[in-house]
N, C-alpha and C positions, 0 to 999 in steps of 0.2 A: 259511623261510630269511631272509626280509626281517625278520620279527619278531626273530630271533636277532641280526641285524646292528643293528637299532635298540636292542635290549637292551644289546649290547656298547658301542655309542656312548653310550648313556645312562649305563652304568656308568663309562666313561672320563670323561665330562663331570662326573658327580657326584664322582668321585675328584679330578679336576683342581680343582674348585671347593671341595674340602674338605668336602663334604657327606655323606661316608660315614656318619657317625653319625646323620645326619638323613634317611636314606632312608625315604621314605614310599611304599611300593609300592602302586600302584593296585590296586583290587579287581578290575580287568579281567584281571589276570595270574593264571594258574593257580599252584598251589602249586609245581609243577615249574619254571615260569618264574621264580617268585620265588626259589626255591632256587638256580637257575642264575645269576640276577643277583647274588645275594649272593656266590656262589663267584667269579664273575668280578671283582667288586669287591675281594674279598680277594686274588685273584691279582694284579690290577693294583696294589694298594697294596704288596704284597710286592715286585713288580718295581721299583716306584718307589723304595722304600727301599733295595733292593740297588744300584740305579744311583747313588743319592745317596752311599751308602757307598763305592762304587768310585771315584766322582769325587773325593771327599774324600781318599781314600787316594792317588790318583795325583797330586794337587796338593800333597801333603805334601812339604816340603823334605827331610825325612829319607828319604822314598821316592825322590826324585830323586837324592839322593846315593848311596843304595844301588844304584840302577840304574846310575849312572855308574861306581861302583866295580866292579860286576859286569861291566859292559861292558869295562872295562880288563883285568880278569882273563881274560875270554874272548878279547880281542884278543891278550893275551900268549900264551895257549894256541894260538891260530891261528898266531901268529908262530913258536912252537916247532914246530908241525906242518909249517910250510912253510920253515923255515930251511935244512934240508938236503933235497936232492931227488935222491938217488942212483937210477940206473936202469941196466938192462942192455938193455932194449928199450923202444920207444915205448909199448907197451901198459901199462907201469908208470907212465906219466906221464898225469895226469888234470887236467882243468880243472873248477873248481867256481865257481858264481856266488855272490857275496856278498849274498844276499837280493834283494828286489825293491823298486824305487822305487815310490812311489804312482802315478806317471804311466807306469809300465811300464819294463821293462828292469832289468838288474842294477845294483847299486851299484858293482860292480867284479868282478874275477875273480882267483882264485888258482890257481897251478899247484902240484900236490903229487905226491909219489911214493907209490905203494901199498907200497913197501918200508918206508916210515917211518910211515905212518898209514893206517888203514882209512877207506873212504868213509863208513862209519857214524859213526865218531868225529868226523871233520871236519865232516860234515853236522850233527851234533848241536850242535856249537859255533856254526856259522854260523846255524842255525835259532834258537838262543837269542839271538844277537846281533840277528838280524832282528826278533825279537819285541820287544826293547827299542827298536829303531828305530821300529817301528810304534806302540809306546806313546808315544814322543816325538812322532810325527806327529799323534796325537790331541790332544796338548797344544799344537799350533800350530807346531811346528818344521817347517821346509820342506826341500825338496830341489830340485836342478836336474832338468830333464827331458832332460839331455844323454844321448845314446845312446853307450854304451861297447861297442865291438865285442868279441866273445868271441875270445880268442886260441886258437891251436892248440897243444896240448902236444906236445912232441917230446923225444927223447932225443939229446943232443949231448954227446959226450965223457963219457959215463956220468953226466950231469946232466940232469934235466928242465928244460926252458926253454920260454919262450913264443915262438911265431912269430906275428907280427901277421897278421891276415887282410888281404888286399889288397882294397880296394874298387874295383871297376871301374865306370866310368860310361860 
């Protein structure tokens, strides 16, 4: 096992130094170890190339604009889903979190009615919005670590509304 770790570290070091084409495998390695080392080098090189392509794509201004436009479309869809919230019972009123902040907790919450939108549909929109936010976080955008308490959904006069949770100290 120790030999395998050393081979992996050796492969990573050689790849990092750009010596992949100059690998001179010691005669003390078996054919199996030599083959394994070459395979590991190829896998590491492929991963490095994929990571570089992904990083270039994410920093592309066209990609940023595309993400921004997609986010706006998703926000409009979410607004459409939550614009009307008819209900007959409190069971039809639901709360959904708007993704997760890097430091924990939700970005916010929405109240919606199961009479106008399914949980699967609204979850899909929010999940995609959260993925765009996470992508932006990797690009250096930040968020607050403010805790937003989750409201309680209730049916009042045939409309789903939010009741704030009381914090008792």
